[in-house]
C-alpha positions in Angstrom: 0.0 0.0 0.0 1.4 3.4 -0.9 -1.4 5.7 0.1 -3.6 5.9 3.1 -7.1 4.4 2.5 -10.1 6.5 3.0 -12.2 5.6 6.0 -15.6 7.2 6.8 -17.3 7.3 10.1 -20.7 8.8 11.1 -19.3 12.4 10.9 -15.8 12.2 9.6 -13.7 11.2 6.6 -10.1 10.0 7.2 -8.2 10.4 4.0 -4.7 10.6 2.6 -2.9 13.9 3.1 -2.7 16.2 0.1 -0.7 19.3 -0.7 -3.6 21.6 0.2 -3.2 20.4 3.8 0.3 22.1 4.1 -0.7 25.7 4.5 -3.3 25.3 7.3 -1.0 22.9 9.1 2.0 25.2 8.7 0.0 28.2 10.1 -1.4 26.3 13.1 1.8 24.3 14.0 3.8 27.6 14.0 1.8 28.7 17.1 2.0 27.8 20.7 -1.0 25.4 20.1 1.7 22.8 19.0 3.6 23.0 22.2 2.9 19.4 23.2 4.0 18.2 19.8 7.4 19.8 19.8 6.2 23.1 18.6 6.0 25.8 17.6 7.2 24.3 14.3 8.6 26.4 11.5 7.5 25.9 7.8 10.6 24.0 6.8 10.1 21.4 9.6 6.4 21.3 8.9 7.2 20.5 5.3 9.4 17.6 6.4 6.8 16.5 8.8 4.0 16.4 6.3 6.2 14.8 3.7 7.0 12.1 6.3 3.3 11.6 7.0 2.7 10.9 3.3 5.9 8.9 2.7 5.6 6.6 5.7 2.7 4.8 4.0 5.0 3.6 1.2 7.6 2.5 3.7 5.5 0.9 6.4 2.0 0.5 5.0 0.5 2.7 7.7 0.8 6.3 8.8 -1.3 9.4 9.3 -4.7 10.4 7.9 -6.0 13.9 7.3 -9.4 14.3 9.1 -12.3 16.0 7.3 -15.8 16.7 8.3 -17.9 14.3 6.2 -20.6 16.8 5.4 -18.5 19.7 4.2 -15.0 18.2 3.5 -13.5 20.8 5.9 -10.0 19.7 7.0 -10.1 19.7 10.8 -7.2 17.6 12.0 -5.0 14.5 11.8 -4.9 11.1 13.2 -2.2 8.6 12.7 -0.9 5.1 13.3 2.9 5.7 13.1 6.2 4.3 14.0 9.0 6.6 13.2 12.5 5.3 13.6 12.9 6.6 17.1 9.5 5.2 18.4 9.8 1.8 20.2 6.2 0.9 19.4 3.4 1.8 17.0 1.7 5.0 18.2 -1.9 6.1 17.8 -1.8 9.9 17.7 -4.3 12.6 17.1 -4.9 16.3 16.9 -8.0 18.3 16.1 -7.7 22.0 15.2 -8.8 24.4 18.0 -12.1 25.4 16.4 -13.2 21.8 16.4 -12.0 20.6 19.8 -14.6 19.4 22.4 -17.0 17.9 19.9 -15.9 14.3 20.0 -14.1 14.4 16.6 -10.7 13.3 18.0 -12.3 10.3 19.7 -14.2 9.3 16.6 -11.1 9.7 14.4 -8.9 7.8 16.8 -11.3 4.9 17.2 -11.6 4.7 13.4 -7.8 4.7 12.9 -7.3 2.2 15.7 -9.9 -0.1 14.3 -8.3 0.1 10.9 -4.9 -0.6 12.4 -6.1 -3.7 14.2 -8.0 -5.0 11.2 -5.0 -4.4 8.9 -2.7 -6.3 11.3 -0.4 -3.3 11.9 0.1 -4.2 15.6 -1.5 -6.2 18.3 -1.5 -3.2 20.6 -1.0 0.5 20.2 0.4 3.2 22.5 0.0 6.9 22.6 3.0 9.0 23.7 1.6 12.1 25.4 3.2 15.0 27.1 2.4 14.8 30.8 0.9 18.4 30.8 -1.4 17.6 27.9 -4.5 17.0 30.0 -6.9 16.9 27.0 -5.0 14.1 25.2 -4.6 12.2 28.4 -8.3 12.4 29.1 -9.0 11.2 25.5 -6.6 8.3 25.8 -8.4 7.2 29.0 -11.8 7.6 27.2 -10.4 5.3 24.5 -9.6 2.7 27.2 -5.9 3.3 27.2 -4.0 3.0 30.5 -0.8 4.6 31.7 2.0 2.2 31.2 4.9 3.4 33.3 7.1 0.5 32.4 6.8 1.0 28.6 9.8 2.4 26.7 9.5 6.0 25.6 10.7 7.4 22.2 14.5 7.5 22.1 15.8 10.6 23.9 12.6 11.3 25.8 12.2 11.3 29.5 9.2 11.2 31.8 9.1 15.0 31.6 8.6 14.7 27.8 6.1 11.9 27.4 4.1 9.3 29.2 3.0 6.1 27.5 -0.7 5.2 27.4 -1.4 1.6 26.2 -4.6 1.0 24.2 -6.6 -2.2 24.6 -6.0 -4.9 22.1 -8.7 -5.4 19.5 -10.4 -8.3 21.3 -10.7 -6.1 24.4 -12.7 -3.3 22.7 -16.4 -3.3 23.1 -18.1 -4.3 19.7 -20.0 -1.0 19.6 -16.7 0.9 19.7 -15.3 -1.1 16.8 -17.8 0.0 14.2 -16.4 1.9 11.3 -18.2 2.6 8.1 -16.1 1.8 5.0 
């Protein structure tokens, strides 16, 4: 597989990234909003980041999806199943642009991506590496059924001040109603 598949849920469409995603991502990630993801991130690093998000599909067969609202095709965030070279495990990560936070979109996108990853055989379990001050992401990880795994290895070079590991339940541990994804 060289491109991300398109996955639809009740309200969202997870799709491959495209060049039009760069400008809104570059603008947002250049702000303090990206502080828990290594930001603010300048345009050049954002270009490398987005290029990596697209290219990892060809290398590993999984990666990040752009997230659009299904009704309007508005680009509202990103969700990914990634394992860059410095990650010890496959990570489920998410971000929804500020105007769309608090509406359940991140959870819906993360459940869809996680379900796809398990069905595709990407991994038996997924983790989320979350900055310890990122209360919103920690709360979402817990709502997704993930538990803090203090014994898990962090990305190379990171300490407990940089990230905590939240381990997601395996596919067979997820309630059937939370596994539903429209294709």
